[in-house]
N, CA, C and O of each residue as an XYZ file, in Angstrom:
432
protein
N      13.184      9.120     27.883
C      13.940      9.936     26.837
C      12.938     10.387     25.784
O      12.151      9.631     25.215
N      13.044     11.674     25.587
C      12.034     12.292     24.542
C      12.724     12.485     23.205
O      13.950     12.568     23.138
N      11.943     12.555     22.151
C      12.573     12.839     20.826
C      12.899     14.270     20.669
O      12.052     15.130     20.911
N      14.076     14.557     20.278
C      14.511     15.893     20.018
C      13.946     16.521     18.744
O      14.124     15.917     17.687
N      13.318     17.615     18.749
C      12.837     18.288     17.491
C      13.846     18.292     16.495
O      13.468     18.077     15.343
N      15.156     18.510     16.717
C      16.167     18.526     15.717
C      16.441     17.155     15.033
O      17.046     17.039     13.967
N      15.935     16.139     15.757
C      16.191     14.779     15.195
C      14.962     14.303     14.371
O      14.932     13.176     13.878
N      13.976     15.176     14.241
C      12.798     14.666     13.459
C      11.853     13.880     14.246
O      11.670     12.700     13.949
N      11.252     14.408     15.194
C      10.249     13.744     16.034
C       9.027     13.348     15.330
O       8.148     12.800     15.996
N       8.844     13.547     14.070
C       7.677     13.227     13.286
C       7.788     11.955     12.327
O       6.913     11.711     11.496
N       8.870     11.197     12.490
C       9.108      9.952     11.688
C       8.020      8.903     12.080
O       7.433      8.928     13.162
N       7.810      7.996     11.119
C       6.873      6.995     11.240
C       7.478      5.624     10.796
O       8.522      5.585     10.145
N       6.779      4.474     11.173
C       7.264      3.249     10.767
C       6.996      2.816      9.393
O       7.794      2.097      8.791
N       5.818      3.262      8.837
C       5.381      2.860      7.474
C       5.791      3.846      6.439
O       5.797      5.049      6.699
N       6.135      3.378      5.266
C       6.421      4.242      4.147
C       5.149      4.642      3.545
O       4.116      4.050      3.857
N       5.150      5.712      2.611
C       3.999      6.097      1.948
C       3.611      4.988      0.892
O       2.451      4.949      0.480
N       4.486      4.153      0.478
C       4.238      3.010     -0.376
C       3.348      2.096      0.340
O       2.344      1.626     -0.194
N       3.688      1.848      1.498
C       2.850      0.860      2.421
C       1.443      1.438      2.571
O       0.434      0.759      2.385
N       1.429      2.759      2.927
C       0.133      3.396      3.174
C      -0.790      3.336      1.900
O      -1.963      2.971      1.983
N      -0.254      3.677      0.830
C      -1.002      3.686     -0.444
C      -1.502      2.192     -0.684
O      -2.669      1.992     -1.018
N      -0.693      1.257     -0.526
C      -1.058     -0.223     -0.687
C      -2.168     -0.587      0.275
O      -3.123     -1.261     -0.113
N      -2.066     -0.163      1.504
C      -3.069     -0.398      2.563
C      -4.377      0.194      2.136
O      -5.401     -0.484      2.224
N      -4.402      1.478      1.656
C      -5.692      2.200      1.355
C      -6.291      1.492      0.219
O      -7.507      1.301      0.210
N      -5.485      1.053     -0.817
C      -6.039      0.403     -1.995
C      -6.563     -1.053     -1.637
O      -7.500     -1.574     -2.241
N      -5.955     -1.587     -0.723
C      -6.455     -2.949     -0.239
C      -7.687     -2.831      0.449
O      -8.553     -3.702      0.372
N      -7.821     -1.689      1.190
C      -9.170     -1.453      2.054
C     -10.273     -1.016      1.055
O     -11.456     -1.245      1.306
N      -9.867     -0.361     -0.122
C     -10.898      0.149     -0.925
C     -10.310      0.052     -2.380
O      -9.712      1.010     -2.869
N     -10.495     -1.125     -3.058
C      -9.881     -1.312     -4.375
C     -10.363     -0.306     -5.413
O      -9.702     -0.191     -6.445
N     -11.432      0.417     -5.237
C     -11.957      1.373     -6.142
C     -11.728      2.830     -5.757
O     -12.303      3.751     -6.339
N     -10.912      2.998     -4.807
C     -10.641      4.346     -4.292
C     -10.006      5.171     -5.391
O      -9.169      4.697     -6.159
N     -10.458      6.495     -5.443
C      -9.764      7.407     -6.303
C      -8.463      7.897     -5.631
O      -8.357      8.046     -4.413
N      -7.462      8.138     -6.547
C      -6.107      8.418     -6.045
C      -6.175      9.773     -5.319
O      -5.360      9.996     -4.424
N      -7.087     10.679     -5.649
C      -7.087     11.851     -4.817
C      -7.598     11.659     -3.454
O      -7.214     12.376     -2.530
N      -8.491     10.671     -3.293
C      -8.976     10.204     -1.945
C      -7.872      9.577     -1.086
O      -7.722      9.802      0.115
N      -7.081      8.729     -1.871
C      -5.994      8.017     -1.216
C      -4.992      9.154     -0.671
O      -4.535      9.126      0.472
N      -4.719     10.098     -1.556
C      -3.786     11.210     -1.247
C      -4.312     11.902      0.068
O      -3.542     12.102      1.007
N      -5.548     12.239      0.110
C      -6.182     13.038      1.240
C      -6.021     12.183      2.441
O      -5.648     12.710      3.489
N      -6.279     10.862      2.384
C      -6.367     10.029      3.564
C      -4.910      9.911      4.184
O      -4.739      9.876      5.402
N      -3.888      9.852      3.281
C      -2.513      9.742      3.668
C      -1.870     10.950      4.065
O      -1.025     10.997      4.959
N      -2.311     12.029      3.334
C      -1.634     13.390      3.683
C      -0.530     13.762      2.828
O       0.379     14.483      3.238
N      -0.583     13.216      1.447
C       0.369     13.478      0.525
C      -0.251     13.977     -0.705
O      -1.480     13.991     -0.775
N       0.521     14.419     -1.756
C      -0.142     14.925     -2.890
C      -0.713     13.785     -3.791
O      -0.335     12.624     -3.634
N      -1.601     14.124     -4.707
C      -2.151     13.192     -5.561
C      -1.056     12.726     -6.654
O      -1.051     11.601     -7.155
N      -0.258     13.606     -6.912
C       0.952     13.283     -7.846
C       1.818     12.279     -7.151
O       2.186     11.286     -7.779
N       2.165     12.455     -5.934
C       2.948     11.464     -5.123
C       2.268     10.031     -5.101
O       2.950      9.011     -5.207
N       0.977     10.007     -4.968
C       0.234      8.760     -5.011
C       0.356      8.158     -6.383
O       0.614      6.965     -6.544
N       0.153      9.071     -7.442
C       0.343      8.443     -8.827
C       1.660      7.772     -9.113
O       1.704      6.734     -9.774
N       2.751      8.364     -8.614
C       4.083      7.862     -8.672
C       4.176      6.498     -7.938
O       4.715      5.514     -8.443
N       3.632      6.515     -6.758
C       3.750      5.281     -5.883
C       3.002      4.167     -6.568
O       3.489      3.045     -6.702
N       1.764      4.521     -7.011
C       1.001      3.437     -7.707
C       1.831      2.924     -8.930
O       1.895      1.723     -9.193
N       2.404      3.795     -9.595
C       3.211      3.340    -10.826
C       4.383      2.427    -10.335
O       4.685      1.396    -10.937
N       5.034      2.867     -9.197
C       6.079      1.921     -8.623
C       5.434      0.555     -8.324
O       5.921     -0.475     -8.791
N       4.390      0.549     -7.584
C       3.826     -0.698     -7.126
C       3.269     -1.515     -8.315
O       3.255     -2.742     -8.224
N       2.811     -0.901     -9.419
C       2.441     -1.702    -10.520
C       3.592     -2.138    -11.323
O       3.473     -3.209    -11.917
N       4.704     -1.466    -11.434
C       5.876     -1.903    -12.147
C       6.576     -3.084    -11.352
O       7.282     -3.898    -11.946
N       6.378     -3.139    -10.144
C       6.870     -4.104     -9.295
C       6.076     -5.425     -9.192
O       6.528     -6.475     -8.735
N       4.797     -5.226     -9.691
C       3.920     -6.322     -9.740
C       2.968     -6.536     -8.509
O       2.236     -7.520     -8.407
N       3.039     -5.590     -7.643
C       2.195     -5.595     -6.400
C       0.829     -5.163     -6.725
O      -0.091     -5.613     -6.041
N       0.588     -4.365     -7.660
C      -0.674     -3.803     -8.116
C      -0.950     -4.050     -9.470
O      -0.057     -3.966    -10.313
N      -2.332     -4.405     -9.813
C      -2.805     -4.429    -11.160
C      -3.963     -3.493    -11.245
O      -4.845     -3.530    -10.387
N      -3.999     -2.672    -12.225
C      -5.048     -1.777    -12.399
C      -5.909     -2.208    -13.578
O      -5.416     -2.550    -14.653
N      -7.225     -2.179    -13.328
C      -8.265     -2.569    -14.363
C      -9.205     -1.401    -14.505
O      -9.662     -0.854    -13.501
N      -9.503     -1.009    -15.707
C     -10.420      0.071    -15.962
C     -11.893     -0.563    -15.837
O     -12.249     -1.566    -16.455
N     -12.667      0.144    -14.978
C     -14.057     -0.299    -14.830
C     -14.934      1.060    -15.198
O     -15.070      1.945    -14.353
N     -15.446      1.149    -16.354
C     -16.105      2.386    -16.743
C     -15.154      3.621    -16.649
O     -14.150      3.697    -17.358
N     -15.501      4.579    -15.757
C     -14.632      5.770    -15.661
C     -13.697      5.637    -14.472
O     -13.006      6.620    -14.206
N     -13.591      4.589    -13.753
C     -12.936      4.425    -12.590
C     -11.887      3.276    -12.756
O     -12.019      2.507    -13.708
N     -10.870      3.125    -11.890
C      -9.940      2.139    -11.810
C     -10.298      1.262    -10.727
O     -10.905      1.697     -9.748
N      -9.937     -0.034    -10.844
C     -10.050     -0.987     -9.700
C      -8.739     -1.622     -9.541
O      -8.209     -2.155    -10.516
N      -8.196     -1.608     -8.442
C      -6.859     -2.132     -8.017
C      -6.959     -3.455     -7.423
O      -7.762     -3.673     -6.515
N      -6.097     -4.452     -7.939
C      -5.984     -5.700     -7.323
C      -4.510     -5.864     -6.817
O      -3.552     -5.465     -7.480
N      -4.396     -6.443     -5.663
C      -3.069     -6.614     -5.069
C      -2.630     -8.071     -5.067
O      -3.421     -8.948     -4.718
N      -1.424     -8.340     -5.437
C      -0.920     -9.680     -5.472
C      -0.322     -9.850     -4.049
O       0.807     -9.414     -3.826
N      -1.006    -10.439     -3.126
C      -0.578    -10.568     -1.721
C       0.436    -11.587     -1.570
O       0.893    -11.786     -0.444
N       0.836    -12.241     -2.531
C       1.893    -13.383     -2.412
C       3.275    -12.926     -2.701
O       4.233    -13.664     -2.468
N       3.419    -11.692     -3.220
C       4.837    -11.201     -3.486
C       5.485    -10.875     -2.188
O       4.845    -10.342     -1.282
N       6.805    -11.201     -2.076
C       7.610    -10.854     -0.935
C       7.719     -9.329     -0.734
O       7.653     -8.575     -1.705
N       7.885     -8.876      0.514
C       8.241     -7.548      0.803
C       9.704     -7.301      0.256
O      10.497     -8.222      0.061
N       9.976     -6.016      0.035
C      11.131     -5.768     -0.852
C      12.484     -5.678     -0.058
O      13.510     -6.002     -0.655
N      12.552     -5.281      1.183
C      13.772     -5.207      1.893
C      14.352     -6.552      2.159
O      13.538     -7.448      2.383
N      15.577     -6.837      2.171
C      16.170     -8.066      2.409
C      15.694     -8.679      3.839
O      15.391     -9.866      3.960
N      15.665     -7.850      4.787
C      15.267     -8.356      6.112
C      13.875     -8.849      6.211
O      13.574     -9.707      7.041
N      12.967     -8.304      5.343
C      11.586     -8.726      5.343
C      11.224     -9.633      4.187
O      10.069    -10.042      4.069
N      12.190     -9.963      3.321
C      11.896    -10.771      2.136
C      11.246    -12.045      2.416
O      10.620    -12.586      1.504
N      11.320    -12.611      3.605
C      10.756    -13.974      3.872
C       9.215    -13.780      4.124
O       8.541    -14.778      4.378
N       8.655    -12.588      4.066
C       7.243    -12.384      4.365
C       6.600    -11.820      3.045
O       7.160    -10.953      2.375
N       5.380    -12.375      2.716
C       4.556    -11.801      1.671
C       3.904    -10.477      2.006
O       3.615    -10.222      3.175
N       3.675     -9.670      1.076
C       2.975     -8.441      1.368
C       1.706     -8.617      2.034
O       1.274     -7.734      2.775
N       1.059     -9.718      1.820
C      -0.212    -10.154      2.433
C      -0.126    -10.258      3.907
O      -1.124    -10.054      4.599
N       1.096    -10.586      4.450
C       1.177    -10.396      5.963
C       0.996     -9.032      6.405
O       0.318     -8.821      7.412
N       1.552     -8.038      5.733
C       1.385     -6.576      6.149
C      -0.090     -6.256      5.982
O      -0.640     -5.557      6.833
N      -0.729     -6.699      4.994
C      -2.127     -6.299      4.738
C      -3.093     -6.933      5.781
O      -4.053     -6.322      6.249
N      -2.766     -8.176      6.096
C      -3.539     -8.882      7.108
C      -3.407     -8.231      8.487
O      -4.375     -8.154      9.245
N      -2.227     -7.775      8.790
C      -1.890     -7.199     10.113
C      -2.596     -5.848     10.227
O      -3.193     -5.589     11.272
N      -2.567     -4.997      9.249
C      -3.086     -3.685      9.349
C      -4.649     -3.645      9.026
O      -5.375     -2.782      9.518
N      -5.101     -4.606      8.191
C      -6.496     -4.604      7.911
C      -7.266     -5.537      8.587
O      -8.420     -5.794      8.242
N      -6.663     -6.105      9.604
C      -7.247     -7.131     10.584
C      -8.000     -8.277      9.835
O      -9.133     -8.653     10.137
N      -7.303     -8.745      8.910
C      -7.917     -9.972      8.173
C      -7.273    -11.210      8.683
O      -6.182    -11.219      9.252
N      -8.014    -12.260      8.446
C      -7.586    -13.526      8.721
C      -6.526    -13.907      7.691
O      -6.582    -13.459      6.546
N      -5.557    -14.734      8.096
C      -4.412    -15.116      7.166
C      -5.063    -16.119      6.200
O      -5.523    -17.189      6.599
N      -5.083    -15.720      4.879
C      -5.600    -16.554      3.802
C      -4.576    -16.965      2.833
O      -3.500    -16.366      2.862
N      -4.756    -17.872      2.006
C      -3.798    -18.356      0.961
C      -4.227    -17.898     -0.330
O      -3.641    -18.357     -1.310
N      -5.214    -17.012     -0.501
C      -5.652    -16.425     -1.692
C      -4.560    -15.416     -2.200
O      -4.058    -14.550     -1.485
N      -4.247    -15.636     -3.546
C      -3.097    -14.906     -4.088
C      -3.451    -13.380     -4.248
O      -2.536    -12.561     -4.175
N      -4.764    -12.963     -4.467
C      -5.064    -11.524     -4.695
C      -6.054    -11.188     -3.708
O      -6.798    -12.047     -3.235
N      -6.102     -9.816     -3.331
C      -6.964     -9.378     -2.368
C      -8.228     -8.789     -3.013
O      -9.202     -8.477     -2.328
N      -8.189     -8.640     -4.391
C      -9.428     -8.221     -5.097
C      -9.449     -8.892     -6.447
O      -8.417     -9.248     -7.017
N     -10.637     -9.047     -6.929
C     -10.816     -9.887     -8.254
C     -10.309     -9.017     -9.391
O     -10.335     -9.436    -10.548
């Protein structure tokens, strides 16, 4: 059975929020314009997503000179009720091929 073009054959499993989080976990000092280019969305969209992730406590931004460094709290639960039993660290470990650790943050 093939996907019908009328049904949106270009959907994906991960949201842009997950993609931004994964990019910043892989490179905590990435510029948001580079994250946007890697994901294929606008820099403004990345800025809004980062603000969402910060306000929810998943990300912490620290100014280092002229750049930002992002730390992720890998212990926070995923947001959807069906995934709430899993910490965001599970997602990061799966996609970044990391060993499962008990450390609460992915970056200092």
